[in-house]
C-alpha positions in Angstrom: -10.4 5.1 -2.4 -10.1 5.3 1.4 -11.7 8.2 3.3 -11.2 9.0 7.0 -12.0 12.0 9.2 -10.4 13.4 12.4 -11.7 16.1 14.7 -9.3 19.0 15.2 -10.1 20.8 18.5 -6.9 22.2 20.1 -4.7 23.5 17.4 -2.3 20.4 17.5 -0.7 19.7 14.1 -2.3 16.7 12.5 1.0 15.2 11.4 1.2 12.9 8.4 -1.0 9.9 7.9 -0.3 6.5 6.4 -2.9 4.4 4.7 -1.8 0.8 4.1 -3.7 -1.3 1.6 -3.0 -3.5 -1.4 -3.2 -1.8 -4.8 -6.1 -3.0 -7.1 -5.4 -5.1 -10.1 -3.1 -3.3 -12.5 -2.9 -0.5 -9.9 0.6 1.0 -9.4 0.0 4.5 -8.0 -1.1 6.0 -4.8 -2.2 9.5 -3.9 -3.5 11.3 -0.8 -4.7 14.7 0.3 -5.6 16.5 3.6 -8.4 19.0 3.7 -9.4 21.2 6.7 -13.1 22.2 6.9 -14.2 24.8 9.4 -17.4 26.6 10.4 -18.1 30.3 9.7 -16.0 33.0 11.3 -12.5 34.2 10.5 -9.5 32.2 11.8 -6.0 31.3 10.7 -4.8 27.8 10.0 -1.0 27.6 10.3 1.1 25.5 8.0 3.6 23.7 10.2 7.4 23.7 9.4 8.2 21.7 6.3 8.9 18.0 6.7 9.6 15.5 3.9 6.5 13.5 2.9 5.9 10.8 0.2 3.7 12.2 -2.5 3.9 9.5 -5.2 5.0 5.9 -5.6 5.5 3.5 -8.6 6.9 0.0 -8.9 7.8 -2.0 -12.0 9.9 -5.0 -12.9 11.0 -5.1 -16.5 13.6 -6.4 -19.0 12.5 -4.3 -22.0 14.3 -1.1 -22.8 13.9 1.7 -22.2 11.9 1.9 -18.9 10.1 5.3 -18.6 9.2 6.6 -15.2 5.5 7.9 -15.1 6.2 11.1 -13.1 3.4 13.0 -14.8 0.9 10.4 -13.6 2.4 10.6 -10.1 1.8 14.4 -10.1 5.4 15.5 -10.0 5.9 19.2 -9.1 8.7 21.7 -9.0 11.3 21.0 -6.3 10.2 17.4 -5.8 13.0 14.9 -4.9 12.8 11.8 -7.0 14.1 8.6 -5.5 14.7 5.6 -7.8 15.6 2.4 -6.0 16.8 -0.3 -8.5 18.0 -3.9 -8.2 18.5 -6.8 -10.6 21.1 -8.1 -13.1 20.4 -5.6 -15.9 23.0 -3.0 -16.6 21.3 0.4 -16.3 22.0 3.8 -17.9 20.1 6.5 -16.0 18.6 9.6 -17.6 20.6 12.8 -17.5 20.6 14.4 -14.1 19.8 11.2 -12.2 22.9 10.5 -10.1 23.8 7.3 -8.2 23.7 8.3 -4.5 24.7 4.8 -3.2 25.5 1.5 -4.9 26.1 -1.9 -3.4 26.3 -5.0 -5.6 23.4 -4.6 -8.1 21.3 -2.4 -5.8 21.4 1.4 -6.4 19.6 4.5 -5.3 19.4 7.3 -7.9 18.2 10.8 -7.0 17.1 13.8 -8.9 15.6 17.2 -7.9 12.8 17.7 -10.4 12.4 21.3 -11.7 9.7 22.7 -13.9 10.6 21.8 -17.5 12.3 18.5 -16.6 11.1 15.4 -18.3 7.9 13.9 -16.9 8.8 10.5 -18.4 12.6 10.1 -17.9 13.9 6.7 -19.2 16.4 4.2 -17.9 18.1 2.1 -20.6 18.6 -1.6 -19.8 21.3 -3.8 -21.3 22.1 -7.5 -21.0 18.6 -8.8 -21.5 18.1 -9.2 -17.7 15.4 -7.8 -15.5 15.6 -4.7 -13.3 13.2 -3.8 -10.5 12.3 -0.1 -10.0 10.8 1.5 -6.8 10.2 5.2 -7.5 9.2 7.7 -4.8 8.3 11.4 -5.1 9.3 13.2 -1.9 8.0 16.8 -1.3 8.3 19.3 1.5 4.9 19.4 3.4 4.9 23.2 3.3 5.7 23.4 -0.4 8.8 25.6 0.1 12.1 24.5 -1.3 13.2 20.9 -2.0 14.0 17.9 0.2 17.5 16.6 0.1 19.3 13.3 0.7 20.9 13.6 4.2 22.8 10.3 4.5 22.8 6.7 3.4 24.5 3.4 4.1 24.5 -0.2 2.9 24.8 -3.7 4.3 25.4 -6.6 1.9 25.6 -10.4 2.4 26.4 -13.2 -0.1 25.2 -16.8 -0.1 22.0 -18.7 -0.5 19.1 -17.9 1.9 21.0 -15.0 3.5 19.7 -12.4 6.0 20.4 -8.7 6.1 19.4 -5.7 8.0 19.7 -2.0 7.0 22.5 -0.3 9.1 21.6 2.3 11.7 22.3 5.9 10.6 21.9 9.2 12.3 20.1 12.3 10.8 21.8 15.7 10.6 18.4 17.4 11.3 15.0 16.7 12.8 11.8 15.1 11.5 13.6 13.3 8.7 12.2 10.5 6.5 13.8 7.1 6.8 13.8 4.5 4.1 14.9 0.8 4.4 15.3 -0.9 1.0 16.2 -4.5 0.1 17.5 -5.5 -3.3 19.1 -8.4 -5.1 20.3 -9.3 -8.5 18.6 -12.7 -8.7 16.3 -13.0 -11.7 13.9 -15.7 -10.4 11.3 -15.5 -7.7 12.2 -15.8 -4.1 10.7 -16.4 -0.7 10.9 -13.9 2.1 11.1 -15.3 5.6 12.1 -14.3 9.2 10.8 -10.8 8.5 11.0 -8.6 11.6 9.6 -5.1 11.3 9.7 -2.7 14.2 8.1 0.8 13.7 8.3 1.0 9.9 5.5 1.3 7.3 6.0 -1.4 4.7 3.9 -1.2 1.5 6.0 -2.7 -1.3 7.2 -6.3 -1.3 8.2 -8.0 -4.5 8.8 -11.7 -4.6 8.7 -12.2 -8.4 12.3 -11.4 -9.2 14.3 -9.3 -8.9 13.0 -9.4 -5.3 12.8 -6.2 -3.3 11.2 -4.8 -0.1 10.7 -1.2 0.8 9.7 0.4 4.1 9.8 3.9 5.7 9.3 5.9 8.8 8.6 9.6 9.4 9.7 12.0 12.1 13.3 10.7 12.5 15.3 13.0 14.8 17.9 10.6 16.2 19.7 7.4 15.2 17.2 5.3 13.1 14.9 3.7 15.5 12.8 1.5 13.2 14.3 -1.8 12.2 13.6 -4.3 9.4 15.4 -7.7 9.1 14.6 -10.3 6.5 15.9 -13.5 4.8 15.5 -14.3 1.1 15.8 -17.8 -0.3 17.5 -18.7 -3.6 19.7 -15.5 -3.8 23.4 -15.2 -4.1 23.4 -11.8 -2.5 21.1 -9.5 -0.5 21.7 -5.8 0.0 19.9 -3.6 2.5 20.1 0.2 2.2 19.4 2.8 4.9 18.5 6.3 3.6 17.5 9.5 5.4 15.8 12.4 3.6 15.8 15.9 5.2 14.6 19.4 4.5 17.2 22.2 4.7 16.1 25.3 6.5 14.6 27.9 4.2 14.4 31.5 5.1 10.9 33.1 5.3 8.9 29.8 5.5 6.4 31.1 8.1 3.1 30.7 6.3 -0.6 31.0 7.2 -3.9 30.3 5.5 -6.7 32.7 6.2 -10.3 31.5 6.2 -12.8 34.4 5.6 -16.3 34.2 7.0 -19.0 34.1 4.3 
């Protein structure tokens, strides 16, 4: 567990915080919470307009079938957007309601808006005896009102051994969107990443064990994606880079406040 504090003195929104660390042995989940503590006296803390934030993450590489996503352990809630990035040579059959938003070679992004009553352990069926890599993210509106949505996405694929690729630049339709850059390949064996250049992105998941993958993101995107990530992977016959933007549609009546009462 990591704990940090920040003094709030002038009413400026805190923004979102990233904590970068390696997961412990057998650890595959992350969680975070922000708490505001104040002295006595009545005041109002305003919840800023909703932005998309990452509220859960899970990674697994597997060749057994089916592969169940541990959404309950990740704290899934009503109106969460589930992103499932997959790569590898296995043929996948997604659970009902999980649609392929973008596919290039053997790299795919599946999305699903999770509603109360949906399965908390949806399963992907694997065929062909090959491995598949899963990077699962739970995306939530910071104000808890409505659901985030996929704004736009694009792919960039290259073939050959030891190839390089970069996620293409894309432009958001709104403001304060969440950008993802994802690399995937269908190679089954381990690989070596090299010539990695990361500008302005938070990168927390790198898999070199096969199927290889890399995932990075950046918050607060209001113009053409400014963060960049380029990488080379040895031993592969193809390398695909995805660019994805997640936004939050305007929701009527989202002005909120939290009232602290003196005791």
